[in-house]
N, C-alpha and C positions, 0 to 999 in steps of 0.2 A: 574222640571230643568226650568230652563230662559235660550233662548240660548241669546248671543249676538251677536249682528250684528258685532260688531268690533271699533274700533278706526277709525275717520276720516282719519286718514294718511295711514290706510287700502284700505278703499274705493276707489273706479276708481275715476279719476279728472271729470266726469262728474256727479255723487252725489254730489257732496259737492259746493254748490253755493258760498262760499267764496274761496273755494280752485282754481271755476276756475276764479276769478277774480285777484287772485295770480298769475297764470297761464299766463293770457292774460297781467297785469300787469310786468308780469316779460320778456313777448316777447317784449312788446313797447317799452322796456328798453336796448335792445340789440343795440349795430350798426347795421345800416343799411350794408347788405355786398354789396360789389360792384365788379362786373366784368363784362365778357360779356353778351353781350345780344345774345346769338349763334341765335336767331330766327331774331333780323337786320341784323345780318352779310349774314347769306343764303341770305337773300331777298333781299340785297343789289346786292351780287352775282349772284342773279336767276332775277334780272333784269337788270344787264349789261352783262350775260352769254349769247354770240351765241346759235344756236343750238351744234352746236359741241363740245361743253364744257363738258369734266370729270374730275372729282375731283377725285383723287387719296388717295390722304389724307389730315385729318384735323383736327390741334389742337390745342387746347385754353389754355395759361397760364394766371397767373395772368394781366398784363399790356397788352398782346401782344397774338398773334397767328400764326401757320404756316400753308398755304395751298399750297400743290402740287399738280397739274391738267397738263391736257392738253388739245389744239388745234389742229387745222388744218395745219396751217400756222402764220407766224409772221403778218399779216395784223388782224388777228382776236384778236391774243395778245392786237395790238397796239390798236384797237377799243375798247378792253375792258378795256384797263389800263385808255385811255380818259374818257370811262364812268363810271368809279368808278373813277377818279378824279374830277368830275364834282356835286360828290354828297356829302351832310356831311358825319360825325364821322359815323362808324369807318373810320380809313385811310387806305389806301391799298397802299403798296411799292411793287415794283419788285425786287427780292434778287437776280432770274437769272432764264436763259432762256436759252435751246441748244436745237438743231434740235436733231429727235431719229427719226426713223423708218418710213419717211414721215409724222411726226407730231411734233409738238413743246411741250415740256415739259418745265415748268416753276415751279418757288415757288413764292408765292406771303406773303408778312408779314403784317397782320392786327397788327393796335395799335387803344386802343379803350382806 
């Protein structure tokens, strides 16, 4: 009795050269995904941030994100904002800032 190896549709994609071509062709036909470059955003913050910079939360949406952080004082916040403004996209805007427990808690909106 002969044992069939199955049809090409049941074999893994890697076993069928034509299937691999179709798979790669389909991937090239998909639209490019747009969205935030998380590493670029964090890199910009890292370069601009003073040593006392602490991130409390960070969330990214499709066109913008929110960063909640804290610093020691308003002078550090001003320095951070000026440094972020001097760089290219993504763009950071200060949403709010308040003093709490001898430090500054603030929210930045990042647009990309």
